[in-house]
LUMMARLUM-439089 format. One record per residue (C-alpha): residue in one letter; x, y, z; residue number from 1. Coordinates in nm, 4 decimals. Layout:
<pt residuo="A" u="X" v="Y" w="Z" num="NUM"/>
...
% end
This chain:
<pt residuo="M" u="4.8407" v="8.2819" w="9.1474" num="1"/>
<pt residuo="S" u="5.0716" v="8.5331" w="9.3016" num="2"/>
<pt residuo="I" u="5.3237" v="8.7115" w="9.0433" num="3"/>
<pt residuo="S" u="5.5997" v="8.4708" w="9.1031" num="4"/>
<pt residuo="S" u="5.4469" v="8.1820" w="9.0058" num="5"/>
<pt residuo="W" u="5.3242" v="8.3521" w="8.7044" num="6"/>
<pt residuo="R" u="5.6577" v="8.4655" w="8.6054" num="7"/>
<pt residuo="L" u="5.7690" v="8.0663" w="8.6674" num="8"/>
<pt residuo="V" u="5.4669" v="7.9252" w="8.4469" num="9"/>
<pt residuo="A" u="5.5513" v="8.1694" w="8.1994" num="10"/>
<pt residuo="L" u="5.9291" v="8.0579" w="8.1932" num="11"/>
<pt residuo="T" u="5.8218" v="7.6983" w="8.2177" num="12"/>
<pt residuo="A" u="5.6084" v="7.7353" w="7.8612" num="13"/>
<pt residuo="A" u="5.8874" v="7.8993" w="7.7201" num="14"/>
<pt residuo="L" u="6.1388" v="7.6000" w="7.7813" num="15"/>
<pt residuo="A" u="5.8566" v="7.3678" w="7.6601" num="16"/>
<pt residuo="A" u="5.7661" v="7.5355" w="7.3283" num="17"/>
<pt residuo="G" u="6.1806" v="7.5606" w="7.2621" num="18"/>
<pt residuo="G" u="6.1377" v="7.9077" w="7.1949" num="19"/>
<pt residuo="P" u="6.4684" v="8.1373" w="7.1140" num="20"/>
<pt residuo="G" u="6.6265" v="8.2713" w="7.3711" num="21"/>
<pt residuo="L" u="6.4767" v="8.6373" w="7.3539" num="22"/>
<pt residuo="A" u="6.1598" v="8.4575" w="7.4304" num="23"/>
<pt residuo="L" u="6.3253" v="8.2888" w="7.7273" num="24"/>
<pt residuo="A" u="6.5155" v="8.6152" w="7.8028" num="25"/>
<pt residuo="Q" u="6.1285" v="8.7743" w="7.7997" num="26"/>
<pt residuo="A" u="6.0102" v="8.5552" w="8.0567" num="27"/>
<pt residuo="A" u="6.2316" v="8.5519" w="8.2957" num="28"/>
<pt residuo="H" u="6.1140" v="8.8774" w="8.3504" num="29"/>
<pt residuo="P" u="5.7728" v="9.0064" w="8.4796" num="30"/>
<pt residuo="D" u="5.5792" v="9.1460" w="8.1336" num="31"/>
<pt residuo="F" u="5.4061" v="9.5019" w="8.2166" num="32"/>
<pt residuo="S" u="5.1987" v="9.5125" w="7.9226" num="33"/>
<pt residuo="G" u="4.8578" v="9.5683" w="7.9162" num="34"/>
<pt residuo="L" u="4.5909" v="9.8603" w="7.9301" num="35"/>
<pt residuo="Y" u="4.5991" v="10.0478" w="8.2680" num="36"/>
<pt residuo="F" u="4.4406" v="10.2675" w="8.4537" num="37"/>
<pt residuo="P" u="4.5545" v="10.5194" w="8.7171" num="38"/>
<pt residuo="F" u="4.4536" v="10.3571" w="9.0858" num="39"/>
<pt residuo="R" u="4.3339" v="10.4935" w="9.4185" num="40"/>
<pt residuo="E" u="4.7135" v="10.5005" w="9.5809" num="41"/>
<pt residuo="R" u="4.8940" v="10.7580" w="9.5427" num="42"/>
<pt residuo="S" u="5.1583" v="10.9145" w="9.7784" num="43"/>
<pt residuo="Q" u="5.4259" v="11.2077" w="9.8620" num="44"/>
<pt residuo="T" u="5.7166" v="11.2305" w="10.1054" num="45"/>
<pt residuo="P" u="5.8077" v="11.4990" w="10.2041" num="46"/>
<pt residuo="R" u="5.4365" v="11.5960" w="10.1660" num="47"/>
<pt residuo="E" u="5.5036" v="11.9705" w="10.1318" num="48"/>
<pt residuo="L" u="5.7498" v="12.0223" w="9.8506" num="49"/>
<pt residuo="P" u="6.0790" v="12.1379" w="9.9780" num="50"/>
<pt residuo="Y" u="6.1587" v="12.4176" w="9.7791" num="51"/>
<pt residuo="T" u="6.5123" v="12.5731" w="9.8205" num="52"/>
<pt residuo="A" u="6.5489" v="12.9864" w="9.9196" num="53"/>
<pt residuo="A" u="6.5432" v="13.0956" w="9.5747" num="54"/>
<pt residuo="A" u="6.2726" v="12.8720" w="9.4286" num="55"/>
<pt residuo="K" u="6.0625" v="12.9870" w="9.7207" num="56"/>
<pt residuo="K" u="6.0838" v="13.3522" w="9.6105" num="57"/>
<pt residuo="L" u="6.0293" v="13.2293" w="9.2090" num="58"/>
<pt residuo="V" u="5.7151" v="13.0710" w="9.3520" num="59"/>
<pt residuo="E" u="5.5716" v="13.3652" w="9.5234" num="60"/>
<pt residuo="A" u="5.6287" v="13.5243" w="9.2342" num="61"/>
<pt residuo="Y" u="5.4413" v="13.2466" w="9.0146" num="62"/>
<pt residuo="Q" u="5.1123" v="13.2586" w="9.2771" num="63"/>
<pt residuo="A" u="5.1239" v="13.6355" w="9.2559" num="64"/>
<pt residuo="K" u="5.0492" v="13.6606" w="8.8775" num="65"/>
<pt residuo="F" u="4.9146" v="13.3174" w="8.7419" num="66"/>
<pt residuo="T" u="4.6281" v="13.1962" w="8.7588" num="67"/>
<pt residuo="L" u="4.3977" v="12.8852" w="8.6409" num="68"/>
<pt residuo="D" u="4.3575" v="13.0119" w="8.3574" num="69"/>
<pt residuo="D" u="4.7380" v="12.9586" w="8.2835" num="70"/>
<pt residuo="D" u="4.7836" v="12.6075" w="8.3438" num="71"/>
<pt residuo="P" u="4.9648" v="12.4708" w="8.0844" num="72"/>
<pt residuo="G" u="4.7343" v="12.1816" w="8.0374" num="73"/>
<pt residuo="R" u="4.4847" v="12.4443" w="7.8503" num="74"/>
<pt residuo="Y" u="4.7347" v="12.5432" w="7.5921" num="75"/>
<pt residuo="C" u="4.8707" v="12.1403" w="7.5470" num="76"/>
<pt residuo="I" u="5.2205" v="12.1802" w="7.7527" num="77"/>
<pt residuo="W" u="5.2723" v="11.7909" w="7.7981" num="78"/>
<pt residuo="P" u="5.2995" v="11.7608" w="8.2099" num="79"/>
<pt residuo="G" u="5.6296" v="11.5120" w="8.1335" num="80"/>
<pt residuo="M" u="5.8194" v="11.3327" w="8.3592" num="81"/>
<pt residuo="P" u="5.7662" v="11.3196" w="8.6304" num="82"/>
<pt residuo="R" u="5.4098" v="11.4338" w="8.6879" num="83"/>
<pt residuo="A" u="5.3402" v="11.1783" w="8.3574" num="84"/>
<pt residuo="I" u="5.3700" v="10.8951" w="8.6250" num="85"/>
<pt residuo="W" u="5.0296" v="10.9008" w="8.7757" num="86"/>
<pt residuo="G" u="4.8288" v="10.9246" w="8.4399" num="87"/>
<pt residuo="A" u="4.5415" v="11.0281" w="8.6259" num="88"/>
<pt residuo="P" u="4.2190" v="11.0656" w="8.4973" num="89"/>
<pt residuo="F" u="4.3013" v="10.8601" w="8.1657" num="90"/>
<pt residuo="S" u="4.4122" v="10.4801" w="8.0401" num="91"/>
<pt residuo="V" u="4.7871" v="10.3996" w="7.9864" num="92"/>
<pt residuo="E" u="4.8952" v="10.1660" w="7.7558" num="93"/>
<pt residuo="I" u="5.2441" v="9.9474" w="7.8382" num="94"/>
<pt residuo="N" u="5.4146" v="9.7427" w="7.5638" num="95"/>
<pt residuo="Q" u="5.6459" v="9.5902" w="7.6337" num="96"/>
<pt residuo="R" u="6.0004" v="9.4260" w="7.4792" num="97"/>
<pt residuo="A" u="6.3564" v="9.2741" w="7.5575" num="98"/>
<pt residuo="Q" u="6.5197" v="9.6056" w="7.4448" num="99"/>
<pt residuo="D" u="6.2614" v="9.9174" w="7.5687" num="100"/>
<pt residuo="V" u="5.9242" v="9.9594" w="7.7027" num="101"/>
<pt residuo="S" u="5.6953" v="10.2138" w="7.5276" num="102"/>
<pt residuo="I" u="5.4361" v="10.3974" w="7.7360" num="103"/>
<pt residuo="Y" u="5.1300" v="10.5968" w="7.6202" num="104"/>
<pt residuo="W" u="4.9326" v="10.8158" w="7.7481" num="105"/>
<pt residuo="E" u="4.5389" v="10.8377" w="7.6329" num="106"/>
<pt residuo="G" u="4.5607" v="11.2585" w="7.8312" num="107"/>
<pt residuo="Y" u="4.7744" v="11.4862" w="7.5878" num="108"/>
<pt residuo="A" u="4.8672" v="11.1375" w="7.3795" num="109"/>
<pt residuo="M" u="5.2233" v="11.2150" w="7.5262" num="110"/>
<pt residuo="Y" u="5.4776" v="10.8875" w="7.4584" num="111"/>
<pt residuo="R" u="5.7202" v="10.7737" w="7.6873" num="112"/>
<pt residuo="K" u="6.0372" v="10.4706" w="7.5590" num="113"/>
<pt residuo="I" u="6.2717" v="10.3771" w="7.7991" num="114"/>
<pt residuo="Y" u="6.5107" v="10.1180" w="7.7035" num="115"/>
<pt residuo="M" u="6.7146" v="9.8537" w="7.8754" num="116"/>
<pt residuo="A" u="7.0235" v="9.9420" w="7.9254" num="117"/>
<pt residuo="D" u="7.2103" v="9.5594" w="7.8084" num="118"/>
<pt residuo="H" u="7.0775" v="9.6420" w="7.4524" num="119"/>
<pt residuo="N" u="7.2403" v="9.9108" w="7.3148" num="120"/>
<pt residuo="P" u="7.0331" v="10.1951" w="7.3941" num="121"/>
<pt residuo="P" u="7.0502" v="10.4972" w="7.2269" num="122"/>
<pt residuo="K" u="7.1897" v="10.8808" w="7.3221" num="123"/>
<pt residuo="Q" u="6.9343" v="11.1574" w="7.3605" num="124"/>
<pt residuo="L" u="6.9905" v="11.4950" w="7.1333" num="125"/>
<pt residuo="I" u="6.8126" v="11.7065" w="7.3234" num="126"/>
<pt residuo="P" u="6.6599" v="11.7521" w="7.6469" num="127"/>
<pt residuo="S" u="6.2596" v="11.6599" w="7.6410" num="128"/>
<pt residuo="A" u="5.9345" v="11.6342" w="7.8808" num="129"/>
<pt residuo="M" u="6.0110" v="11.2920" w="7.9188" num="130"/>
<pt residuo="G" u="6.3578" v="11.3005" w="7.9403" num="131"/>
<pt residuo="H" u="6.5927" v="10.9689" w="7.8395" num="132"/>
<pt residuo="S" u="6.5074" v="10.7068" w="8.0522" num="133"/>
<pt residuo="V" u="6.7628" v="10.3809" w="8.0185" num="134"/>
<pt residuo="A" u="6.6532" v="10.0756" w="8.2670" num="135"/>
<pt residuo="H" u="6.7969" v="9.7441" w="8.4240" num="136"/>
<pt residuo="W" u="6.6440" v="9.4570" w="8.6084" num="137"/>
<pt residuo="E" u="6.6655" v="9.4024" w="8.9873" num="138"/>
<pt residuo="G" u="6.5102" v="9.0922" w="9.0374" num="139"/>
<pt residuo="E" u="6.1372" v="9.1278" w="8.9269" num="140"/>
<pt residuo="T" u="6.1564" v="9.5108" w="8.9769" num="141"/>
<pt residuo="L" u="6.2206" v="9.7359" w="8.7061" num="142"/>
<pt residuo="V" u="6.4807" v="10.0446" w="8.8113" num="143"/>
<pt residuo="I" u="6.4475" v="10.3592" w="8.5590" num="144"/>
<pt residuo="E" u="6.7008" v="10.6556" w="8.5715" num="145"/>
<pt residuo="T" u="6.5810" v="10.9140" w="8.3679" num="146"/>
<pt residuo="T" u="6.8133" v="11.2172" w="8.2493" num="147"/>
<pt residuo="Q" u="6.7975" v="11.4847" w="8.0310" num="148"/>
<pt residuo="L" u="6.4392" v="11.6944" w="8.1331" num="149"/>
<pt residuo="K" u="6.3732" v="11.9884" w="7.9171" num="150"/>
<pt residuo="P" u="6.2609" v="12.2877" w="8.2122" num="151"/>
<pt residuo="Y" u="5.8990" v="12.2385" w="8.3332" num="152"/>
<pt residuo="P" u="5.8799" v="12.5710" w="8.5268" num="153"/>
<pt residuo="Y" u="5.5241" v="12.5959" w="8.6161" num="154"/>
<pt residuo="M" u="5.5464" v="12.6498" w="8.9699" num="155"/>
<pt residuo="S" u="5.2230" v="12.5057" w="9.0456" num="156"/>
<pt residuo="R" u="5.2664" v="12.1670" w="8.8935" num="157"/>
<pt residuo="M" u="5.5887" v="12.0562" w="9.0823" num="158"/>
<pt residuo="A" u="5.8441" v="12.2419" w="8.8775" num="159"/>
<pt residuo="T" u="6.1612" v="12.0935" w="8.7477" num="160"/>
<pt residuo="S" u="6.4670" v="12.1929" w="8.6335" num="161"/>
<pt residuo="S" u="6.7279" v="12.0501" w="8.3977" num="162"/>
<pt residuo="A" u="6.9335" v="11.9078" w="8.6163" num="163"/>
<pt residuo="A" u="6.6436" v="11.7092" w="8.7381" num="164"/>
<pt residuo="T" u="6.6562" v="11.3262" w="8.7785" num="165"/>
<pt residuo="V" u="6.3743" v="11.0806" w="8.8279" num="166"/>
<pt residuo="V" u="6.4961" v="10.7324" w="8.8984" num="167"/>
<pt residuo="E" u="6.2010" v="10.4688" w="8.9373" num="168"/>
<pt residuo="R" u="6.1403" v="10.1367" w="9.0428" num="169"/>
<pt residuo="M" u="5.8542" v="9.9298" w="8.9187" num="170"/>
<pt residuo="H" u="5.7476" v="9.5955" w="9.0103" num="171"/>
<pt residuo="M" u="5.4017" v="9.4469" w="8.9698" num="172"/>
<pt residuo="E" u="5.1258" v="9.3130" w="9.3054" num="173"/>
<pt residuo="E" u="4.8564" v="9.1132" w="9.3199" num="174"/>
<pt residuo="R" u="4.5786" v="9.2682" w="9.5230" num="175"/>
<pt residuo="D" u="4.2316" v="9.1474" w="9.6694" num="176"/>
<pt residuo="L" u="3.9767" v="9.3992" w="9.6364" num="177"/>
<pt residuo="P" u="3.5903" v="9.3975" w="9.6247" num="178"/>
<pt residuo="A" u="3.5193" v="9.2854" w="9.2335" num="179"/>
<pt residuo="G" u="3.7504" v="9.0253" w="9.3292" num="180"/>
<pt residuo="K" u="4.2020" v="9.0170" w="9.2293" num="181"/>
<pt residuo="A" u="4.3628" v="9.2983" w="9.0450" num="182"/>
<pt residuo="K" u="4.6643" v="9.3090" w="8.9260" num="183"/>
<pt residuo="V" u="4.8801" v="9.6620" w="9.0600" num="184"/>
<pt residuo="L" u="5.1423" v="9.8738" w="8.9479" num="185"/>
<pt residuo="V" u="5.3572" v="9.9981" w="9.1709" num="186"/>
<pt residuo="N" u="5.5884" v="10.2473" w="9.0560" num="187"/>
<pt residuo="E" u="5.8499" v="10.4237" w="9.3859" num="188"/>
<pt residuo="L" u="6.0296" v="10.7536" w="9.1861" num="189"/>
<pt residuo="T" u="6.2675" v="10.9867" w="9.3277" num="190"/>
<pt residuo="L" u="6.2848" v="11.3022" w="9.2141" num="191"/>
<pt residuo="T" u="6.6289" v="11.5156" w="9.2441" num="192"/>
<pt residuo="D" u="6.6502" v="11.8786" w="9.1891" num="193"/>
<pt residuo="P" u="6.8877" v="12.0430" w="9.3637" num="194"/>
<pt residuo="K" u="6.7931" v="12.3949" w="9.1475" num="195"/>
<pt residuo="V" u="6.4722" v="12.3358" w="9.2955" num="196"/>
<pt residuo="Y" u="6.4222" v="12.1161" w="9.6201" num="197"/>
<pt residuo="T" u="6.6389" v="12.0897" w="9.8970" num="198"/>
<pt residuo="E" u="6.6179" v="11.7364" w="9.9591" num="199"/>
<pt residuo="P" u="6.4728" v="11.4020" w="9.7284" num="200"/>
<pt residuo="V" u="6.0682" v="11.3714" w="9.6465" num="201"/>
<pt residuo="K" u="5.9708" v="11.0465" w="9.6843" num="202"/>
<pt residuo="I" u="5.6510" v="10.9683" w="9.5194" num="203"/>
<pt residuo="M" u="5.4540" v="10.6106" w="9.5020" num="204"/>
<pt residuo="A" u="5.1596" v="10.6109" w="9.2263" num="205"/>
<pt residuo="T" u="4.9786" v="10.3199" w="9.1198" num="206"/>
<pt residuo="L" u="4.8163" v="10.1399" w="8.8040" num="207"/>
<pt residuo="Q" u="4.5330" v="9.9232" w="8.7718" num="208"/>
<pt residuo="L" u="4.5732" v="9.6491" w="8.5061" num="209"/>
<pt residuo="R" u="4.2283" v="9.7161" w="8.3310" num="210"/>
<pt residuo="P" u="4.1976" v="9.5145" w="7.9627" num="211"/>
<pt residuo="D" u="3.8304" v="9.6049" w="7.9734" num="212"/>
<pt residuo="L" u="3.9257" v="9.9460" w="7.8718" num="213"/>
<pt residuo="S" u="4.0486" v="10.0920" w="7.5434" num="214"/>
<pt residuo="L" u="4.2133" v="10.4512" w="7.4932" num="215"/>
<pt residuo="I" u="4.0313" v="10.6984" w="7.3706" num="216"/>
<pt residuo="E" u="4.1342" v="10.9803" w="7.1477" num="217"/>
<pt residuo="Y" u="4.2304" v="11.2614" w="7.3226" num="218"/>
<pt residuo="T" u="4.3140" v="11.6072" w="7.2125" num="219"/>
<pt residuo="C" u="4.3385" v="11.9547" w="7.3881" num="220"/>
<pt residuo="T" u="4.4078" v="12.1607" w="7.0494" num="221"/>
<pt residuo="D" u="4.0711" v="12.1734" w="6.9488" num="222"/>
<pt residuo="T" u="3.9278" v="12.4933" w="7.1620" num="223"/>
<pt residuo="L" u="4.2893" v="12.6467" w="7.0895" num="224"/>
<pt residuo="W" u="4.2066" v="12.5889" w="6.6602" num="225"/>
<pt residuo="D" u="3.8630" v="12.7065" w="6.7662" num="226"/>
<pt residuo="E" u="3.9507" v="12.9773" w="6.9200" num="227"/>
<pt residuo="Y" u="4.1713" v="13.0644" w="6.6543" num="228"/>
<pt residuo="L" u="3.9409" v="13.0885" w="6.3650" num="229"/>
<pt residuo="A" u="3.7030" v="13.2305" w="6.5610" num="230"/>
<pt residuo="G" u="3.9451" v="13.5629" w="6.6171" num="231"/>
<pt residuo="R" u="3.9862" v="13.5267" w="6.2115" num="232"/>
<pt residuo="G" u="3.6310" v="13.5565" w="6.2360" num="233"/>
<pt residuo="L" u="3.6719" v="13.2298" w="5.9710" num="234"/>
<pt residuo="E" u="3.3559" v="12.9272" w="6.0045" num="235"/>
<pt residuo="L" u="3.5255" v="12.5429" w="5.8439" num="236"/>
<pt residuo="P" u="3.2566" v="12.4318" w="5.6417" num="237"/>
<pt residuo="D" u="2.9840" v="12.1273" w="5.7264" num="238"/>
<pt residuo="L" u="3.1210" v="11.8810" w="5.5131" num="239"/>
<pt residuo="D" u="2.8160" v="11.6402" w="5.6940" num="240"/>
<pt residuo="A" u="2.5812" v="11.8520" w="5.5471" num="241"/>
<pt residuo="L" u="2.6561" v="11.7519" w="5.2240" num="242"/>
<pt residuo="P" u="2.3990" v="11.4752" w="5.0036" num="243"/>
<pt residuo="G" u="2.4823" v="11.1621" w="4.9812" num="244"/>
<pt residuo="G" u="2.6199" v="10.8617" w="5.2340" num="245"/>
<pt residuo="E" u="2.2823" v="10.8239" w="5.3666" num="246"/>
<pt residuo="K" u="2.3090" v="10.4645" w="5.5573" num="247"/>
% end
C-alpha cells in the first residue's frame, strides 16, 4: 500500500469511528510515530564544506591542536542540530501528536521537541543544542524551521554558530528492499550559517521504520565517572556481592 493510500485509509477509519476533530486532523497527515534506525542513504551538497575565509582559518588552527581524544562525544557533548538527524548508529523514536512531534535518540539520550505552528508554540528562552523548532504541513511533507541554536565550535563535526538556521522537509516513502517493503522517513535539510559557510549546506538523511527494534539505555558518563573515582583513589562498594536475594 502506498503512503497516499495509507493516509486515505486512516482518514476513512477516523470518519467511520465518528471520532473528535482532533483525530480527524491527525489522520489528515502522515503519522511518523514509530521506532527507526538510520538507513543507508545520506548525502551532502556541496560535498566539501564551503567555509568562509575566517572559518577556514579556525579549521586549520583546530586541526593543528585537537586530536581524536578531544572529540566532544567522548565527553557526552550532544551533537545537536543539524548533526543529530542521521542518528547513526543508534535507534531513534518519534512520537507525533497534533500539537508537536517528539524525537528521542538512543545515542547520548538526545531529545528534541518540534512544535506545530498552528498550536500556539511556546517561545524559547535560551539557545540550545537542538534549538527551537516550529513546523507546518505542506501536503504530506512536514516543513520544520529551527533557530536559536547554541554554537557548536568543534570544527571536525560540521561546526555551527549562533547565526545558524536549519530548514527540514520530512516525508515518508515506501521502498522495495531485498527483505520486502519498508517505510523510510526522508529528511531533506538545509543548513544556513553565514558566519561559517559561504552558501547553504544541503543534507539528505534517511531513517527506516523498524518496529522490531527497541531502545537501549545509552550512557557516555560511566567512563568519565570511573576516571574521576580512580583519580580520587575511590572504589565503589560491590552491592551484588552482598548475601541474600538468590533466585
